[in-house]
C-alpha positions in Angstrom: -0.1 -0.1 0.0 1.4 3.6 -0.8 1.9 6.2 1.7 0.2 8.5 1.8 -3.1 7.0 0.5 -4.0 8.5 -2.8 -7.3 10.6 -3.2 -8.6 7.6 -5.5 -8.3 4.0 -5.0 -8.3 1.3 -7.6 -8.5 -1.5 -5.0 -11.8 -3.7 -5.5 -12.6 -5.9 -2.6 -13.6 -9.3 -4.0 -16.3 -9.9 -1.8 -18.0 -6.8 -2.6 -19.6 -8.4 -5.6 -20.8 -7.3 -9.0 -23.7 -6.1 -11.1 -25.2 -6.8 -14.4 -27.0 -3.7 -16.1 -29.0 -5.1 -19.3 -30.6 -2.5 -21.5 -33.8 -4.2 -23.1 -35.1 -1.4 -25.3 -35.4 2.4 -25.3 -37.7 2.3 -22.2 -36.7 -0.7 -20.0 -33.6 -1.7 -18.4 -32.7 -4.6 -16.1 -30.2 -4.3 -13.2 -29.3 -7.0 -10.8 -26.7 -7.1 -8.1 -24.7 -10.3 -7.1 -22.9 -10.2 -3.7 -20.1 -12.5 -3.7 -20.3 -15.2 -0.9 -17.5 -17.5 -1.8 -13.8 -16.7 -2.1 -11.5 -18.5 -4.6 -8.1 -18.7 -4.6 -5.5 -19.4 -7.2 -3.5 -22.5 -6.1 -0.4 -21.4 -7.9 -0.4 -18.0 -6.0 -1.8 -19.1 -2.8 -1.0 -22.9 -2.2 -3.1 -24.8 0.4 -2.4 -28.0 2.1 -5.4 -29.8 0.8 -5.3 -32.3 3.7 -5.2 -29.5 6.3 -7.8 -27.4 4.3 -10.1 -30.6 4.3 -9.8 -31.2 7.9 -10.7 -27.5 8.7 -13.9 -27.5 6.6 -15.1 -30.6 8.0 -14.6 -28.8 11.6 -16.5 -26.1 10.1 -19.5 -28.3 9.1 -18.7 -28.1 5.4 -18.5 -31.6 4.1 -18.4 -33.0 0.5 
């Protein structure tokens, strides 16, 4: 992070979500918001020990 913080920030938190704005015709448009509830990590940049991760998810009640 840069110091001091700039007036603008290009950082976007992934859990925030995304929107879809679909223009149907001259008088109607469709807007929908999707809040992200899952986080996906790239295993190359964020390696995870799969045995450790599996035991953690079972303890939390998330089973296959």
